[in-house]
N, C-alpha and C positions, 0 to 999 in steps of 0.2 A: 504493500500500499504506500510506503514511503517513497517509492520510485515513480509514483503517478502524479501528474501535474494537476493539482486541485483546481486551478483556474480554468483549465481546459474543460473539465466536467461542469464547472459553473457556467460556462458559455451557453449551455443548453437553456439556462434560465435568464441570465443577464448577458446581453450582447457584449462581444469583445470590445466593441467601440466604446461602450459605456465604461468598462473597466479601464481602458486606456485613457479616456477622458478624465476619470477620477485620479489616475496616477499623475497626469499632467497638472491637474488642479492642485494636488498636494505638493508637487514640485514648486509651483508658483507661490503657494502659500508659504513654503519654507524660505524662498528667495525674498518675497515681500516682507515676511516677518523679520528676517535677518536685517534687511535694509532699514526697516522702521526701528528695530532694536538699536541699530548702530546710531541712527539719528537721535533717537530718544535718550539713550544713555551717553551720547557723544563719545563713543568709543574711538571712532576714527580720528576725531578731533584731539582726543587725549593722546593717542599714539603719535600723531603728527607733532603736537606741541612738545611732547616729551622728547621726541627725536631732535627737534630744533634746539631745545635746551641742552641736550647731551652733546650736540655738535659744538655748541658755543663753549662748553667746559671740557671738551675732549683734549687729552694730552698727546694724542698721536692719531694719525690717519690710518684707518683700517683699509687695507688694500682690497682690490676686487677678488683676488684669490682667497684671502682670508674670509671675506663675506660668503663666498661659495662654500668654503670649508665649514663655516659656522652654520650655514643653511643646511648642509648635509648632516652635520652633527645634530641639529634641531630635529630634522626629519627622522634620523635613526634613533635618537634617544627620547625626546619629549613626545614625538608623534607616534612612531611605530612600536616603541617598547615601553612607553610611559615610565621612564626612569625616575621621574620626579617623586614617585610614590616610594617612600622608604619602607613602608610596611609591605612585605612580600604578599600577604594575603589580599590586601587592598589592590595591589598592582595586578595580581592574577585575576581578581574579580573584574577589575576595569578592562583588562585586555580581553577577557571572555565576552564581556558585554559589548565592547567597542567592535571587535572583529565579527562577532555574531551579528550585530546590527548592520554593519557594512555588507556582509555577505547576504543577509536576509533581504536588504533593499535591492541589491544588484540582481539577485536571482529572481525576486518578485518582478522587477521591471523586465528582465529577460524572458521570463515565462509568459507574462501578459502581452508583451509586444512581439516576441519572436514565435511563440507557440500558443496562440490564444484559443485554439479549438482542438478537439480530439483528432481531427484530420491531419493536424500538424504536430506529430508526436515529438515531444521534447526528449533530448538525450536523458537517460535515466539518472545521470549524475546531477542534473540541475534540481529536480525535485528532492533528491536526497540531500543536497547541500542546503536547500531551502529549509527542510525540516531540522537538519543539524544546526544551522545558524540560529533558528528560533530557539532551539534547546540550549545553545550556548548563552544566548541572552537571558534565558530563564535561570540558568545555573548561576551565572555571574551576577545577575540582578537581584535574585532572591537571597543569595549569599550576602550581598551588600546590605539589602534591606533589613534582614533579620539579625545579622551578626556583626557587621562592620561599621555601620553608620555611627559617627562619633557621638551623636546625641543619645543613641541607644546603648552603645558600648560604654561610654564614659559618663554620661549625664543621667542615665537611668530613665530616660523617657520611654514610654511604651511604643512599640513599633507601629501601632495603629493611630497614634496621634499625628495628624497630618497638618502640613503648612503648604503654602503656595509653591515653595521651592521643590516640593515632592512631585509636582505635576509631571515633570519630564520622566522620571524613573517609573512612576506608577503607570502612566499612559503607555510607556514603552513595554513594561512587563505585561500589561493587559493585552496589548497588541500581539505580542509573540505568543503569550499563553493561549489566548483564544484562537489564534491562527492555528496552533497545533491541535487544539481541541476540535475546532471546526474540521480540520483535515482528517483527523482520526475518526470522527463520528459521521463521516459521509454516509448517506443512506439512512440516517436516523430520523428523517422527516422534520417535523416542526422543531424539535430540539436542535437539530443541526442548523436550521435557519436562525434560531435564537443565538447560537454561538457565532454564526457568521455576522449577525447584526452587531453583536458586542465587539467583535473583531474590527469591523468597519468604524464603529463609533469611537473605539479606542485609538485607532490609527488616525482618524480625522482630528481627534483631540491632540494627539502627539504632534502632527504636522501643522495644525492651525493655531497653536498656542505658543509659537516661538517667542513672541513678545513677552510672555509671562512665565516662561520656563527657562531651563538651563540649556536648551537646544543650541542657541546661538554661540554658546561658549566654545563649542567644538571648533568653530571657525576662528575665534579670537585667540584660542590657546596657542597655536603654532606661531602666530604673529607676535604675541607677547613674549614667548620663550626666545624667539629669534632676536627681538629687540634687546632683551636682557643680556644676551650673549654679546651683542654689538657694543652696548654701553660698558660692559666689563672689559672688552678688548681695547676700546679706545681710551680707557682710563677715566671716563666721566663719572662712573660709579653712581648713576642715578642722581647726580648733583649732590652727593653726600661727600663730606670731607674725607680725605685720606689720612686717617689718624696715625697709622704706623705703629711702632713699638712704644708701649706706654712708658718704658724706662728710658727712652731716648730724651736727652736734655732739651733738644729743640722742640719735641712734642710737648714736654712739660712746660716749656716757656710759652708755647702757644696756648696750652690749656692748663692754666695754673691750678684748676680744681683737682687735677690728677694727683700731684704730690701732696696737696693739702689734705685730701681725704683718703688717699690710698698709699701715700709714702713715695719716696723717690724710687723705690724698687717694688712696684706693685706685684703682689703674689699671684701665682697661677690660680684662677678662679674656678677651675674645674670644667666639666663638660657642659654645665648649664642645662639647657633644655634637652640636650642629647644624653643626659644622664639616664633618662628613662627610655626604654625601648619604644620605637615608633609603632605602637599598636592601635592607634586611633585613626590616623589618616592614611 
């Protein structure tokens, strides 16, 4: 059953053109929501102004080759492997959810546009990937929702206490969960129709609420990570002062509070926040 295209069977009830139109509308909703989110939160303006300030306080010029190297590093670390997550469980959960969602969306579009009817049989690997991808999202997402969220893990909040920030993960989990249930219960009559309706309602919520959810952050995250690498490479350090060694006489002359409160040879203060293992984020 997992190697059968569920959308091809659905075409007997809903025209393939209607399904394709729905996908296009959801794509436009994401694009439009992201643009409005950028304008509303002034994200692009912030990045531009921050980059301008960084260039003014830069201590060196980053070459084109360095920029390419930093871009590749950002793609390999922050984007493809999510290396910013120090907690290995959180990282694995995020990767399962991220790659599952990407594969789920790509295979959905491929099945609906490339093989919309039973007469156009899809390669068996595509429906299998579609089901596996939905399962990946469920595993990673429910793992995060019940065990990893910092307000549940660290603050003792019940998992069922919802806030607007939960809109993205909940609508994503409902989309993939009911997609699987709908596919598995094909032939179950009215119950199967109910599962399909919930699947469509959840996916519509997911793609049409970009302005109020965390969906748009997927597009901002790589840009923010790349810009951070640039400002560290050119020495601007986000316009923060380069303090240097606290025992350096020049540093102490510039910041007289250091010797006054910490002595001329400030002691090693320890690991600080890293003293505790990163089990929250």
